[in-house]
Every structure is written in C-alpha cells, then in structure tokens.
All heavy atoms as an XYZ file, in Angstrom:
937
protein
N      -9.343      9.692      4.338
C      -9.462      8.838      3.109
C      -8.685      9.344      1.938
O      -8.860     10.527      1.591
C     -10.930      8.753      2.828
C     -11.308      7.996      1.594
S     -12.999      7.884      1.357
C     -13.229      6.260      0.936
N      -7.758      8.639      1.363
C      -6.918      9.098      0.245
C      -7.787      9.619     -0.957
O      -7.315     10.556     -1.471
C      -6.126      7.875     -0.152
C      -6.192      6.953      1.081
C      -7.508      7.265      1.784
N      -8.942      9.022     -1.233
C      -9.684      9.609     -2.349
C     -10.112     10.998     -2.033
O     -10.173     11.835     -2.983
C     -11.043      8.658     -2.540
C     -10.871      7.541     -3.534
C     -12.210      6.721     -3.501
C     -10.422      7.963     -4.929
N     -10.435     11.320     -0.740
C     -10.819     12.733     -0.555
C      -9.632     13.741     -0.597
O      -9.877     14.780     -1.186
C     -11.291     12.803      0.945
N      -8.527     13.230     -0.342
C      -7.282     14.124     -0.524
C      -7.034     14.272     -2.021
O      -6.607     15.324     -2.449
C      -6.076     13.663      0.186
O      -5.626     12.365     -0.252
N      -7.223     13.241     -2.820
C      -7.159     13.418     -4.242
C      -8.150     14.336     -4.926
O      -7.846     15.124     -5.747
N      -9.432     14.155     -4.358
C     -10.560     14.924     -4.881
C     -10.329     16.378     -4.521
O     -10.713     17.315     -5.281
C     -11.843     14.462     -4.294
N      -9.803     16.664     -3.435
C      -9.499     18.127     -3.078
C      -8.397     18.748     -3.787
O      -8.397     19.904     -4.068
C      -9.216     18.181     -1.424
N      -7.462     17.883     -4.145
C      -6.241     18.332     -4.912
C      -5.708     19.615     -4.315
O      -5.526     20.568     -5.023
C      -6.503     18.451     -6.417
C      -5.215     18.471     -7.181
C      -4.155     17.442     -6.930
C      -4.962     19.519     -7.997
C      -2.980     17.561     -7.678
C      -3.635     19.603     -8.736
C      -2.759     18.613     -8.537
N      -5.417     19.568     -3.074
C      -4.877     20.711     -2.274
C      -3.620     20.339     -1.620
O      -3.703     19.853     -0.512
C      -5.907     21.181     -1.321
C      -5.558     22.429     -0.590
O      -4.408     22.842     -0.566
O      -6.513     23.040      0.094
N      -2.469     20.413     -2.237
C      -1.229     19.977     -1.648
C      -0.978     20.627     -0.308
O      -0.308     19.952      0.607
C      -0.140     20.384     -2.748
C      -0.907     20.298     -3.959
C      -2.241     20.806     -3.684
N      -1.294     21.796     -0.124
C      -1.075     22.502      1.098
C      -1.892     21.829      2.278
O      -1.373     21.706      3.404
C      -1.524     24.001      1.064
N      -3.047     21.396      1.957
C      -3.917     20.646      2.978
C      -3.337     19.323      3.326
O      -3.196     18.951      4.433
C      -5.323     20.509      2.384
C      -6.284     19.812      3.327
C      -6.530     20.617      4.699
C      -7.619     19.687      2.613
N      -2.866     18.642      2.207
C      -2.173     17.390      2.427
C      -0.833     17.492      3.187
O      -0.509     16.684      4.059
C      -1.931     16.662      1.064
C      -1.163     15.309      1.226
C      -3.278     16.352      0.489
N      -0.081     18.635      2.968
C       1.136     18.928      3.808
C       0.774     18.931      5.231
O       1.388     18.259      6.056
C       1.673     20.223      3.318
C       2.542     19.998      2.102
C       3.287     21.367      1.759
O       3.182     22.302      2.561
O       4.038     21.338      0.771
N      -0.318     19.704      5.643
C      -0.716     19.727      7.029
C      -1.198     18.459      7.587
O      -0.841     18.128      8.659
C      -1.844     20.841      7.141
C      -2.279     21.108      8.498
C      -1.320     21.698      9.538
O      -0.242     22.242      8.943
O      -1.405     21.611     10.754
N      -1.907     17.736      6.732
C      -2.396     16.437      7.164
C      -1.209     15.486      7.516
O      -1.117     14.776      8.543
C      -3.324     15.840      6.078
C      -3.765     14.484      6.531
S      -4.714     13.747      5.118
C      -3.401     13.319      4.003
N      -0.211     15.434      6.499
C       0.949     14.609      6.798
C       1.652     14.935      7.921
O       2.278     14.048      8.622
N       1.820     16.331      8.180
C       2.691     16.731      9.291
C       1.992     16.320     10.622
O       2.642     15.801     11.565
C       2.708     18.264      9.276
C       3.734     18.849     10.379
C       3.674     20.363     10.308
N       2.343     20.874     10.704
C       1.877     20.902     12.003
N       2.535     20.374     13.035
N       0.645     21.367     12.203
N       0.676     16.566     10.748
C       0.005     16.099     11.994
C      -0.101     14.611     12.103
O       0.090     14.098     13.181
C      -1.517     16.651     11.825
C      -1.535     18.183     12.001
C      -2.957     18.705     11.996
N      -2.978     20.097     12.083
C      -3.929     20.778     12.717
N      -4.948     20.116     13.250
N      -3.849     22.087     12.732
N      -0.326     13.874     11.101
C      -0.278     12.390     11.242
C       1.082     11.959     11.643
O       1.163     11.092     12.567
C      -0.717     11.674      9.892
C      -2.179     11.946      9.612
C      -0.393     10.232      9.952
C      -2.750     11.530      8.295
N       2.161     12.466     11.076
C       3.495     12.057     11.417
C       3.772     12.426     12.883
O       4.191     11.581     13.608
N       3.374     13.582     13.352
C       3.562     13.971     14.720
C       2.756     13.054     15.660
O       3.231     12.652     16.676
C       3.125     15.441     14.985
C       3.139     15.913     16.330
N       4.243     16.164     17.035
C       2.172     16.049     17.291
C       3.956     16.520     18.287
N       2.566     16.525     18.356
N       1.461     12.784     15.311
C       0.645     11.892     16.177
C       1.220     10.430     16.238
O       1.252      9.816     17.357
C      -0.686     11.827     15.684
C      -1.479     13.163     15.943
O      -1.000     14.098     16.688
O      -2.618     13.292     15.398
N       1.720     10.000     15.046
C       2.274      8.584     15.063
C       3.394      8.486     15.966
O       3.662      7.510     16.709
C       2.551      8.185     13.613
C       1.442      7.869     12.727
C       1.839      7.547     11.248
C       0.597      6.648     13.199
N       4.375      9.427     15.813
C       5.569      9.427     16.687
C       5.254      9.604     18.111
O       5.874      8.942     19.055
C       6.548     10.529     16.174
C       7.327     10.277     14.829
C       8.098      9.071     15.113
N       9.300      9.244     15.969
C       9.922      8.399     16.636
N       9.448      7.079     16.505
N      10.871      8.652     17.423
N       4.200     10.335     18.442
C       3.895     10.565     19.870
C       3.380      9.211     20.455
O       3.478      8.948     21.609
C       2.759     11.584     19.930
N       2.834      8.340     19.611
C       2.366      7.050     19.982
C       3.459      5.955     19.935
O       3.176      4.774     20.231
C       1.181      6.620     19.120
S      -0.270      7.609     19.307
N       4.605      6.356     19.432
C       5.728      5.339     19.312
C       5.826      4.569     18.047
O       6.589      3.648     17.913
N       5.070      5.086     17.018
C       5.060      4.383     15.755
C       6.182      4.923     14.880
O       6.404      6.210     14.877
C       3.688      4.628     15.096
C       3.776      4.070     13.633
C       2.635      4.108     15.862
N       6.901      4.054     14.184
C       8.021      4.462     13.432
C       7.791      4.190     11.897
O       8.554      4.676     11.092
C       9.209      3.701     13.762
C       9.680      3.858     15.157
N      10.464      4.928     15.523
C       9.378      3.175     16.295
C      10.661      4.868     16.824
N      10.009      3.889     17.328
N       6.708      3.499     11.486
C       6.416      3.222     10.085
C       4.969      3.471      9.871
O       4.125      2.981     10.546
C       6.839      1.770      9.831
C       6.537      1.385      8.353
C       6.940     -0.148      8.055
O       7.196     -0.867      8.991
N       7.031     -0.509      6.783
N       4.633      4.148      8.654
C       3.301      4.413      8.323
C       3.098      3.585      6.973
O       3.873      3.568      6.122
N       1.984      2.918      6.943
C       1.671      2.059      5.729
C       0.892      2.938      4.807
O      -0.229      2.638      4.364
C       0.875      0.822      6.227
C       1.688     -0.078      7.146
C       0.764     -1.279      7.561
C       2.944     -0.485      6.634
N       1.465      3.931      4.244
C       0.931      4.865      3.247
C       1.993      5.690      2.735
O       3.169      5.791      3.320
C      -0.144      5.754      4.006
N       1.743      6.258      1.526
C       0.538      6.325      0.740
C       0.387      5.287     -0.220
O       1.356      4.598     -0.627
C       0.710      7.648      0.112
C       2.134      7.765     -0.230
C       2.814      7.129      1.053
N      -0.862      4.990     -0.686
C      -1.119      4.027     -1.790
C      -0.818      4.770     -3.075
O      -1.472      5.789     -3.348
C      -2.500      3.460     -1.681
C      -2.809      2.667     -2.944
C      -2.613      2.729     -0.392
N       0.090      4.349     -3.860
C       0.417      5.031     -5.207
C      -0.157      4.204     -6.330
O       0.263      4.535     -7.561
C       1.950      5.180     -5.301
C       2.739      6.043     -4.213
C       4.093      6.237     -4.585
C       2.050      7.404     -4.244
N      -1.110      3.332     -6.049
C      -1.783      2.745     -7.298
C      -2.600      3.678     -7.982
O      -3.327      4.569     -7.405
C      -2.732      1.577     -6.762
C      -1.925      0.447     -6.130
O      -0.955      0.033     -6.761
O      -2.418      0.090     -5.014
N      -2.449      3.708     -9.313
C      -3.307      4.511    -10.205
C      -4.459      3.626    -10.559
O      -4.361      2.679    -11.248
C      -2.516      4.978    -11.411
C      -3.352      5.822    -12.347
C      -1.307      5.724    -10.959
N      -5.686      3.992    -10.190
C      -6.855      3.301    -10.443
C      -7.291      3.350    -11.913
O      -7.438      4.476    -12.416
C      -8.062      3.676     -9.555
C      -9.291      2.942     -9.868
C      -7.685      3.469     -8.099
N      -7.542      2.250    -12.596
C      -7.925      2.293    -13.977
C      -9.273      1.568    -14.142
O      -9.935      1.821    -15.173
C      -6.951      1.514    -14.875
C      -5.468      2.142    -14.755
C      -5.326      3.539    -15.103
N      -5.383      3.566    -16.610
C      -5.585      4.709    -17.311
N      -5.607      5.850    -16.580
N      -5.690      4.693    -18.586
N      -9.770      0.883    -13.120
C     -10.954      0.217    -13.299
C     -11.767      0.340    -11.913
O     -11.350     -0.066    -10.877
C     -10.752     -1.299    -13.441
C     -11.971     -2.137    -13.756
O     -13.090     -1.702    -13.379
O     -11.833     -3.111    -14.373
N     -12.851      1.070    -11.920
C     -13.574      1.406    -10.691
C     -14.131      0.073     -9.962
O     -14.553      0.191     -8.784
C     -14.657      2.269    -11.066
C     -14.835      2.111    -12.561
C     -13.640      1.700    -13.066
N     -14.120     -0.960    -10.630
C     -14.561     -2.245     -9.979
C     -13.568     -2.828     -9.012
O     -13.927     -3.663     -8.231
C     -14.915     -3.361    -11.030
C     -15.989     -2.940    -11.997
C     -16.100     -3.981    -13.084
N     -14.880     -4.037    -13.828
C     -14.627     -5.078    -14.726
N     -15.475     -6.001    -14.950
N     -13.415     -5.085    -15.387
N     -12.313     -2.362     -9.076
C     -11.288     -2.889     -8.160
C     -11.709     -2.617     -6.802
O     -12.147     -1.557     -6.389
C      -9.960     -2.211     -8.540
C      -8.721     -2.844     -7.881
C      -8.426     -4.122     -7.799
C      -7.800     -2.134     -7.026
N      -7.228     -4.254     -7.080
C      -6.868     -3.031     -6.631
C      -7.680     -0.776     -6.668
C      -5.761     -2.836     -5.841
C      -6.555     -0.388     -5.933
C      -5.639     -1.441     -5.458
N     -11.516     -3.668     -5.944
C     -12.010     -3.755     -4.544
C     -11.295     -2.822     -3.679
O     -11.632     -2.653     -2.475
N     -10.250     -2.044     -3.983
C      -9.500     -1.289     -3.053
C      -9.413      0.196     -3.550
O      -8.475      0.958     -3.138
C      -8.067     -1.815     -2.931
C      -8.209     -3.320     -2.398
C      -6.821     -3.847     -2.137
N      -6.215     -3.344     -0.905
C      -5.110     -3.785     -0.310
N      -4.456     -4.766     -0.870
N      -4.735     -3.322      0.756
N     -10.271      0.591     -4.372
C     -10.293      1.936     -4.947
C     -10.301      2.980     -3.827
O      -9.661      4.096     -3.876
C     -11.512      2.135     -5.872
C     -11.721      3.583     -6.187
C     -11.435      1.350     -7.129
N     -11.045      2.699     -2.734
C     -11.115      3.750     -1.588
C      -9.789      3.967     -0.900
O      -9.586      4.927     -0.288
C     -12.158      3.323     -0.567
C     -11.766      2.134      0.267
C     -11.962      0.734     -0.355
O     -12.381      0.633     -1.472
O     -11.683     -0.205      0.375
N      -8.731      3.058     -1.179
C      -7.480      3.241     -0.536
C      -6.583      4.172     -1.444
O      -5.483      4.483     -1.035
C      -6.826      1.933     -0.336
C      -7.487      0.954      0.636
C      -6.916     -0.391      0.696
O      -5.620     -0.443      0.744
O      -7.553     -1.275      0.686
N      -7.010      4.451     -2.663
C      -6.101      5.124     -3.597
C      -6.456      6.645     -3.671
O      -7.399      7.110     -3.110
C      -6.309      4.510     -5.047
O      -7.644      4.913     -5.522
C      -6.190      3.077     -4.985
N      -5.570      7.310     -4.253
C      -5.696      8.814     -4.352
C      -6.474      9.161     -5.564
O      -7.300     10.172     -5.600
C      -4.322      9.470     -4.406
C      -3.619      9.216     -3.084
C      -4.378     10.905     -4.759
C      -2.057      9.617     -3.041
N      -6.478      8.379     -6.685
C      -7.192      8.657     -7.861
C      -6.797      7.928     -9.087
O      -6.023      6.946     -9.039
N      -7.196      8.398    -10.268
C      -6.929      7.691    -11.528
C      -5.963      8.416    -12.404
O      -5.731      8.000    -13.505
C      -8.294      7.495    -12.283
C      -9.004      8.762    -12.600
C     -10.321      8.532    -13.254
O     -10.658      7.381    -13.578
O     -11.036      9.513    -13.421
N      -5.415      9.523    -11.939
C      -4.588     10.321    -12.751
C      -3.162     10.208    -12.193
O      -2.930     10.494    -10.976
C      -4.933     11.741    -12.813
C      -3.996     12.666    -13.623
O      -4.068     12.646    -14.795
O      -3.197     13.319    -12.977
N      -2.174      9.839    -12.954
C      -0.727      9.659    -12.471
C      -0.165     10.893    -11.920
O       0.459     10.864    -10.794
C       0.071      9.199    -13.650
C      -0.909      8.763    -14.735
C      -2.224      9.395    -14.446
N      -0.462     12.070    -12.434
C       0.115     13.282    -11.974
C      -0.464     13.538    -10.624
O       0.176     13.985     -9.595
C      -0.239     14.525    -12.826
C       0.368     15.772    -12.351
C       1.742     16.145    -12.365
C      -0.548     16.721    -11.782
C       2.210     17.348    -11.912
C      -0.056     17.885    -11.311
C       1.314     18.183    -11.435
O       1.802     19.354    -10.849
N      -1.804     13.466    -10.435
C      -2.511     13.635     -9.150
C      -1.889     12.699     -8.114
O      -1.580     13.210     -6.978
C      -4.010     13.400     -9.275
C      -4.859     13.325     -8.025
C      -4.942     14.774     -7.389
C      -6.226     12.785     -8.267
N      -1.846     11.437     -8.360
C      -1.341     10.416     -7.398
C       0.084     10.795     -6.993
O       0.418     10.758     -5.817
C      -1.438      8.974     -8.066
C      -0.817      8.090     -7.097
C      -2.923      8.691     -8.316
N       0.920     11.067     -7.967
C       2.351     11.520     -7.655
C       2.390     12.641     -6.855
O       3.172     12.777     -5.881
N       1.682     13.754     -7.173
C       1.756     14.998     -6.317
C       1.214     14.860     -4.956
O       1.945     15.300     -4.102
C       0.873     16.129     -7.143
O       1.414     16.275     -8.455
C       0.893     17.393     -6.325
N       0.057     14.294     -4.803
C      -0.498     14.201     -3.474
C       0.359     13.138     -2.651
O       0.678     13.458     -1.457
C      -1.971     13.738     -3.527
C      -2.776     14.868     -4.106
C      -2.557     13.406     -2.189
C      -2.793     16.158     -3.510
N       0.713     12.019     -3.194
C       1.542     11.064     -2.529
C       2.907     11.641     -2.041
O       3.311     11.401     -0.971
N       3.531     12.400     -2.959
C       4.760     13.065     -2.617
C       4.682     14.006     -1.509
O       5.453     14.091     -0.616
C       5.416     13.667     -3.819
O       5.701     12.610     -4.865
C       6.703     14.388     -3.562
N       3.593     14.780     -1.611
C       3.332     15.824     -0.544
C       3.223     15.210      0.805
O       3.755     15.704      1.829
C       2.239     16.694     -0.906
O       2.406     17.281     -2.234
C       1.892     17.738      0.054
N       2.457     14.105      0.753
C       2.177     13.339      2.147
C       3.427     12.823      2.683
O       3.759     13.102      3.931
C       1.256     12.315      1.853
C       0.874     11.462      3.067
C       0.148     11.916      4.025
C       1.544     10.272      3.193
C      -0.262     11.191      5.152
C       1.202      9.428      4.401
C       0.344      9.930      5.346
O       0.116      9.201      6.551
N       4.277     12.196      1.859
C       5.490     11.609      2.389
C       6.493     12.712      2.862
O       7.180     12.537      3.881
C       6.204     10.802      1.264
C       7.568     10.301      1.586
C       5.354      9.605      0.898
N       6.560     13.869      2.130
C       7.433     14.921      2.367
C       7.200     15.473      3.842
O       8.123     16.016      4.429
C       7.388     15.938      1.367
C       8.531     16.951      1.353
C       8.509     17.963      0.274
N       7.099     18.337     -0.158
C       6.721     18.494     -1.450
N       7.612     18.220     -2.361
N       5.593     18.843     -1.640
N       5.967     15.391      4.322
C       5.596     15.907      5.661
C       5.562     14.822      6.667
O       5.586     15.098      7.853
C       4.228     16.656      5.557
C       4.395     17.917      4.817
C       5.408     18.860      5.468
N       5.540     20.080      4.669
C       6.680     20.409      4.112
N       7.773     19.612      4.208
N       6.826     21.493      3.425
N       5.390     13.566      6.262
C       5.282     12.506      7.296
C       6.696     12.089      7.802
O       6.955     12.022      9.021
C       4.610     11.274      6.639
C       4.438     10.047      7.520
C       3.312     10.265      8.459
C       4.175      8.742      6.673
N       7.642     11.994      6.959
C       8.975     11.473      7.275
C       9.828     12.401      8.053
O      10.588     11.880      9.000
C       9.752     11.067      5.962
C       9.142      9.775      5.319
C       9.991      9.183      4.292
O      10.829      9.873      3.757
O       9.698      7.963      4.020
N       9.714     13.681      8.011
C      10.450     14.529      8.970
C      10.128     14.346     10.406
O      10.836     14.624     11.306
C      10.244     15.977      8.570
C       9.830     15.885      7.097
C       9.140     14.602      7.020
N       8.923     13.731     10.729
C       8.491     13.430     12.059
C       9.163     12.131     12.541
O       9.056     11.816     13.741
C       6.999     13.357     12.194
N       9.942     11.522     11.722
C      10.545     10.278     12.059
C       9.805      9.033     11.847
O      10.062      7.928     12.346
N       8.829      9.169     10.866
C       8.034      8.024     10.550
C       8.281      7.752      9.113
O       8.199      8.575      8.162
C       6.466      8.411     10.700
C       5.601      7.171     10.197
C       6.138      8.761     12.074
N       8.694      6.490      8.770
C       8.996      6.095      7.420
C       7.752      5.821      6.734
O       6.933      4.918      7.217
C       9.993      4.905      7.458
C      10.226      4.385      6.089
C      11.284      5.256      8.104
N       7.584      6.280      5.576
C       6.433      5.974      4.670
C       6.647      4.716      3.922
O       7.704      4.551      3.467
C       6.086      7.183      3.796
N       5.678      3.831      3.907
C       5.706      2.597      3.099
C       4.874      2.857      1.853
O       3.680      2.990      1.930
C       5.155      1.437      3.865
O       5.965      1.312      5.095
C       5.232      0.172      3.186
N       5.491      2.952      0.697
C       4.813      3.217     -0.540
C       4.061      1.900     -0.957
O       4.740      0.891     -1.009
C       5.636      3.766     -1.643
C       6.520      4.877     -1.190
C       7.451      5.353     -2.362
C       5.633      6.132     -0.817
N       2.805      2.019     -1.322
C       2.089      0.792     -1.640
C       1.443      0.923     -3.020
O       1.155      1.983     -3.387
C       0.998      0.560     -0.588
C       1.588      0.340      0.853
C       0.514      0.334      1.855
C      -0.252     -0.946      1.898
N      -1.134     -0.988      3.010
N       1.355     -0.060     -3.624
C       1.594     -1.513     -3.648
C       2.611     -1.748     -4.835
O       3.167     -0.827     -5.311
C       0.382     -2.307     -3.869
C      -0.597     -2.151     -2.748
N      -1.732     -1.414     -2.972
C      -0.642     -2.685     -1.579
C      -2.456     -1.471     -1.709
N      -1.744     -2.229     -0.899
N       2.790     -2.918     -5.139
C       3.642     -3.236     -6.345
C       3.048     -2.639     -7.516
O       1.876     -2.569     -7.727
C       3.866     -4.754     -6.508
C       4.599     -5.466     -5.425
C       3.907     -6.254     -4.561
C       5.933     -5.193     -5.243
C       4.752     -6.972     -3.623
C       6.688     -5.774     -4.287
C       6.018     -6.692     -3.451
N       3.898     -2.140     -8.386
C       3.408     -1.452     -9.627
C       2.598     -2.456    -10.449
O       2.865     -3.548    -10.658
C       4.708     -1.054    -10.510
N       1.398     -1.907    -10.853
C       0.425     -2.677    -11.568
C      -0.613     -3.357    -10.789
O      -1.574     -3.969    -11.335
N      -0.491     -3.368     -9.455
C      -1.403     -4.121     -8.610
C      -2.863     -3.710     -8.803
O      -3.746     -4.569     -8.785
C      -1.046     -3.872     -7.169
C      -1.847     -4.577     -6.065
C      -1.797     -5.908     -6.107
C      -2.555     -3.870     -5.110
C      -2.620     -6.546     -5.102
C      -3.338     -4.508     -4.220
C      -3.277     -5.853     -4.188
O      -4.047     -6.568     -3.229
N      -3.068     -2.409     -9.092
C      -4.492     -1.981     -9.309
C      -4.960     -2.168    -10.750
O      -6.102     -1.740    -11.051
C      -4.597     -0.456     -8.957
N      -4.086     -2.683    -11.534
C      -4.508     -2.829    -13.018
C      -4.741     -4.255    -13.384
O      -4.620     -4.659    -14.574
C      -3.211     -2.364    -13.739
O      -3.030     -1.013    -13.558
N      -5.174     -5.079    -12.472
C      -5.300     -6.585    -12.812
C      -6.521     -6.671    -13.666
O      -7.516     -5.977    -13.592
C      -5.448     -7.321    -11.418
O      -6.510     -6.703    -10.660
N      -6.574     -7.704    -14.448
C      -7.636     -8.033    -15.423
C      -8.938     -8.290    -14.634
O      -8.949     -8.989    -13.599
C      -7.309     -9.191    -16.166
N     -10.023     -7.593    -15.069
C     -11.305     -7.820    -14.421
C     -11.313     -7.160    -13.061
O     -12.343     -7.537    -12.215
N     -10.384     -6.426    -12.661
C     -10.415     -5.711    -11.312
C     -10.240     -6.753    -10.214
O     -10.727     -6.569     -9.081
C     -11.528     -4.894    -11.126
N      -9.658     -7.904    -10.509
C      -9.505     -8.899     -9.431
C      -8.121     -8.873     -8.935
O      -7.091     -8.781     -9.642
C      -9.758    -10.258    -10.062
C     -11.180    -10.404    -10.443
C     -11.525    -11.913    -10.665
N     -12.957    -12.028    -10.765
C     -13.681    -12.273    -11.901
N     -12.970    -12.244    -13.060
N     -14.977    -12.405    -11.800
N      -7.868     -8.984     -7.659
C      -6.512     -8.847     -6.977
C      -5.611     -9.971     -7.472
O      -4.336     -9.741     -7.494
C      -6.625     -8.955     -5.495
C      -7.172     -7.681     -4.941
O      -7.052     -6.632     -5.496
N      -7.681     -7.644     -3.719
N      -6.068    -11.147     -7.900
C      -5.223    -12.168     -8.207
C      -5.052    -12.428     -9.753
O      -4.483    -13.396    -10.149
C      -5.660    -13.551     -7.487
C      -5.660    -13.400     -6.002
C      -6.323    -14.703     -5.399
C      -4.257    -13.182     -5.439
N      -5.615    -11.534    -10.484
C      -5.528    -11.727    -11.970
C      -4.217    -11.103    -12.572
O      -3.724    -10.204    -11.876
C      -6.769    -11.069    -12.605
N      -3.874    -11.501    -13.727
C      -2.673    -10.957    -14.308
C      -2.931     -9.440    -14.787
O      -4.038     -9.074    -14.997
C      -2.459    -11.764    -15.573
C      -3.710    -12.452    -15.827
C      -4.521    -12.589    -14.442
N      -1.912     -8.668    -14.833
C      -2.023     -7.338    -15.388
C      -1.817     -7.399    -16.924
O      -0.779     -7.983    -17.427
C      -0.973     -6.415    -14.785
C      -0.947     -5.079    -15.440
C      -1.229     -6.244    -13.310
N      -2.797     -6.799    -17.646
C      -2.813     -6.913    -19.068
C      -2.491     -5.461    -19.599
O      -3.336     -4.734    -20.150
C      -3.951     -7.405    -19.648
C      -4.073     -8.961    -19.437
C      -5.248     -9.551    -20.123
N      -5.253    -10.947    -19.980
C      -6.087    -11.578    -19.139
N      -7.025    -10.897    -18.525
N      -6.041    -12.826    -18.918
N      -1.386     -4.937    -19.286
C      -0.960     -3.467    -19.692
C       0.256     -3.631    -20.566
O       1.197     -4.383    -20.343
C      -0.599     -2.656    -18.509
N       0.230     -2.881    -21.651
C       1.348     -2.783    -22.588
C       2.564     -1.963    -21.857
O       2.331     -1.404    -20.824
N       3.699     -2.147    -22.542
C       4.839     -1.507    -21.982
C       4.578     -0.003    -21.835
O       4.997      0.642    -20.874
C       6.119     -1.784    -22.871
C       7.274     -0.939    -22.399
C       6.360     -3.277    -22.802
N       4.074      0.585    -22.943
C       3.808      2.036    -22.845
C       2.848      2.556    -21.760
O       2.975      3.445    -21.110
C       3.381      2.588    -24.243
C       3.222      4.022    -24.235
C       3.107      4.596    -25.492
N       3.031      6.022    -25.415
C       3.070      6.960    -26.408
N       3.374      6.364    -27.576
N       3.089      8.191    -26.163
N       1.739      1.812    -21.658
C       0.597      2.167    -20.643
C       1.210      1.913    -19.215
O       1.125      2.798    -18.391
C      -0.455      1.258    -20.736
C      -1.554      1.510    -19.708
C      -2.795      0.577    -19.767
O      -2.854     -0.187    -20.734
O      -3.564      0.604    -18.869
N       2.110      0.958    -19.118
C       2.728      0.709    -17.731
C       3.644      1.830    -17.436
O       3.684      2.456    -16.313
C       3.452     -0.651    -17.811
C       3.826     -1.070    -16.416
C       2.885     -1.711    -15.548
C       5.181     -1.151    -16.012
C       3.229     -2.092    -14.341
C       5.534     -1.651    -14.757
C       4.568     -2.128    -13.988
N       4.458      2.247    -18.482
C       5.449      3.343    -18.216
C       4.722      4.739    -18.103
O       5.261      5.543    -17.274
C       6.403      3.354    -19.433
N       3.678      4.877    -18.817
C       3.118      6.233    -18.832
C       2.053      6.423    -17.744
O       1.785      7.628    -17.315
C       2.345      6.464    -20.105
C       3.334      6.713    -21.311
O       4.521      6.854    -21.030
O       2.768      6.769    -22.429
N       1.459      5.394    -17.316
C       0.360      5.457    -16.271
C       0.700      4.900    -14.948
O       0.565      5.566    -13.870
C      -0.886      4.747    -16.754
C      -1.465      5.293    -18.118
C      -2.075      4.775    -15.719
C      -1.805      6.725    -18.149
N       1.319      3.737    -14.844
C       1.465      3.103    -13.662
C       2.772      3.567    -12.907
O       2.750      3.633    -11.601
C       1.571      1.532    -13.854
O       0.422      1.102    -14.598
C       1.715      0.812    -12.551
N       3.771      3.716    -13.600
C       5.151      4.013    -12.927
C       5.282      5.542    -12.477
O       6.057      5.726    -11.575
C       6.254      3.594    -13.763
C       6.380      2.064    -13.971
C       7.556      1.766    -14.871
C       6.524      1.396    -12.637
N       4.728      6.552    -13.149
C       5.088      7.884    -12.837
C       4.891      8.339    -11.368
O       5.731      9.094    -10.841
C       4.107      8.725    -13.720
C       3.961      7.916    -14.971
C       4.001      6.528    -14.401
N       3.887      7.876    -10.595
C       3.794      8.305     -9.180
C       5.045      7.908     -8.420
O       5.501      8.666     -7.540
C       2.564      7.606     -8.643
C       1.755      7.486     -9.886
C       2.632      7.185    -10.986
N       5.574      6.766     -8.673
C       6.738      6.266     -7.884
C       8.050      7.152     -8.362
O       8.854      7.469     -7.485
C       7.061      4.853     -8.158
O       5.988      4.070     -7.511
N       8.153      7.296     -9.645
C       9.247      8.133    -10.164
C       9.187      9.526     -9.667
O      10.142     10.208     -9.258
C       9.263      8.124    -11.674
C       9.755      6.886    -12.258
C      10.154      7.084    -13.791
N       9.153      7.576    -14.526
C       8.357      6.839    -15.361
N       8.637      5.498    -15.543
N       7.355      7.337    -16.102
N       7.969     10.106     -9.661
C       7.732     11.522     -9.172
C       8.197     11.620     -7.702
O       8.798     12.517     -7.236
C       6.262     11.860     -9.325
C       5.900     13.203     -8.940
C       5.310     13.537     -7.743
C       6.181     14.466     -9.564
N       5.016     14.852     -7.740
C       5.522     15.434     -8.861
C       6.735     14.804    -10.826
C       5.656     16.730     -9.168
C       6.757     16.129    -11.170
C       6.218     17.106    -10.311
N       7.779     10.611     -6.923
C       8.074     10.583     -5.465
C       9.668     10.672     -5.315
O      10.158     11.303     -4.486
C       7.484      9.425     -4.747
C       7.595      9.455     -3.249
C       8.740      8.700     -2.800
N       8.830      8.680     -1.426
C      10.001      8.547     -0.760
N      11.017      8.184     -1.425
N      10.012      8.624      0.543
N      10.284      9.772     -6.022
C      11.739      9.748     -5.870
C      12.444     10.920     -6.330
O      13.444     11.435     -5.653
C      12.337      8.490     -6.634
S      11.954      6.892     -5.876
N      11.909     11.615     -7.487
C      12.570     12.769     -7.907
C      12.356     13.964     -6.917
O      13.164     14.806     -6.838
C      11.957     13.092     -9.350
N      11.309     13.997     -6.197
C      10.846     15.073     -5.396
C      11.407     14.932     -3.904
O      11.606     16.014     -3.307
C       9.387     15.309     -5.239
C       8.670     15.553     -6.692
C       8.894     17.018     -7.047
N       8.126     17.781     -6.208
C       7.674     18.957     -6.410
N       7.893     19.434     -7.579
N       6.977     19.594     -5.469
N      11.546     13.798     -3.489
C      11.987     13.583     -1.992
C      13.256     12.706     -1.867
O      13.612     12.536     -0.749
C      10.810     12.841     -1.244
O      10.526     11.607     -1.784
C       9.502     13.819     -1.256
N      13.723     12.207     -2.997
C      14.953     11.275     -2.845
C      14.497      9.932     -2.812
O      13.312      9.528     -2.684
N      15.352      8.950     -3.055
C      15.078      7.540     -3.069
C      14.567      7.054     -1.685
O      14.941      7.667     -0.630
C      16.463      6.944     -3.371
C      17.451      7.952     -3.307
C      16.828      9.254     -3.258
N      13.738      6.047     -1.653
C      13.209      5.471     -0.458
C      14.418      4.965      0.381
O      15.392      4.575     -0.107
C      12.283      4.425     -0.846
N      14.224      5.131      1.721
C      15.263      4.667      2.581
C      15.207      3.175      2.860
O      14.292      2.582      2.910
C      15.176      5.432      3.921
C      15.488      6.819      3.722
C      15.183      7.563      4.960
N      14.580      8.852      4.592
C      14.155      9.728      5.476
N      14.137      9.489      6.777
N      13.658     10.812      5.140
C-alpha cells in the first residue's frame, strides 16, 4: 500500500520493494507497472487516498522516485499516475474542477513529477 511506504518514509525499504516487484513482474512477463501514484493528497475525503503516498510533495517525490529507480532496471516501465491536479478536485470528487491557484499548483502538485525527472531522467 503506497500510504504505508509514505508513512514509513524509508527510501532504502522502498528501493528493496521496487527491486523485488520489478523482478517478480518481469518473471511473470509483465513489461509495464501502473505505479507509482504521484498525486499529492490535499483533501482526505478524496476516494483514492489509499492509492497515494501522502500529502507532502517532498515525501511523494522522494518515495515515488525511489520506487521507479528500482522498478525500471528490471525491464518494467513505470506508469506515473495521474494527471497533475487529479487529487485536488473541488469537494474531493473525481469529476469536479480543480480550484488551485498557479502558485499552489506549482508548489504542491507539480514537484513530485519534476523531482522524478530530475532524479531518474525523463520518462521514456
């Protein structure tokens, strides 16, 4: 569960987890992993909180990057999820508009994706 990896905030443990998951997926013939979720949770009412790493952009970026860095060497492409702002919808509804200002969007929502690209290179 991504929330548990965020709560532990143990990049070494996430590295081992990513390495093992990557190895197991390739052993089963899987080439694409639908993770990590880089949504930064701002409202606990949102229905997909359990799929996220947490509410802090630095935490999400660090744990997400660590996971990808160990998953991809096994030959499994990580699919970063979701579109920026997806977890920030009004009233925590999946189909509602995002009411975030430019600064909040830049300071809270985007850093995990930027952090991932800076640490592991652009997505393939």
